[in-house]
C-alpha positions in Angstrom: 0.0 0.0 0.0 1.3 3.4 -0.9 1.8 5.9 1.9 -0.5 8.9 1.9 1.1 11.9 0.3 2.3 14.5 2.9 1.7 18.1 2.4 4.6 20.5 3.1 4.7 22.3 6.4 2.9 25.6 5.9 5.7 27.4 7.6 8.2 26.0 5.0 7.1 28.7 2.5 7.3 32.4 2.9 4.1 34.4 2.4 5.9 36.4 -0.3 6.7 33.3 -2.3 3.2 32.0 -2.0 1.7 35.3 -3.0 4.0 35.5 -6.0 2.9 32.0 -7.1 -0.8 32.9 -6.7 -0.3 36.1 -8.8 1.4 34.1 -11.5 -1.5 31.7 -11.6 -3.9 34.7 -11.7 -2.0 36.0 -14.7 -2.3 32.7 -16.4 -6.0 32.4 -15.6 -6.6 35.8 -17.0 -4.8 35.0 -20.2 -6.8 31.8 -20.5 -10.0 33.8 -20.4 -11.0 33.0 -16.8 -11.3 36.5 -15.2 -13.3 35.2 -12.2 -10.6 32.7 -11.3 -8.0 35.4 -11.7 -9.8 37.8 -9.4 -10.1 35.1 -6.7 -6.4 34.2 -7.0 -5.5 37.9 -6.6 -7.7 38.0 -3.5 -6.0 35.0 -2.1 -2.6 36.5 -2.7 -3.6 39.6 -0.8 -4.9 37.5 2.0 -1.7 35.5 2.2 0.3 38.7 2.4 -2.0 40.2 5.1 -1.8 37.1 7.2 1.9 36.8 6.8 2.4 40.3 8.2 0.8 39.4 11.5 3.1 37.8 14.1 2.5 34.1 14.8 1.4 33.5 18.4 2.4 30.4 20.3 0.0 29.5 23.0 
């Protein structure tokens, strides 16, 4: 039996690199004629950047 694929640790990527990838995908979606998808990806990129600017709290 194959082991279940493991997702990378969310802290392994910087918010800036994730936002950059989301914006690249938004550009590709827009070029493909998918403006709604592009808008959502841009919104996600902004959300990633906003969340990345808040300090992580350890309880």
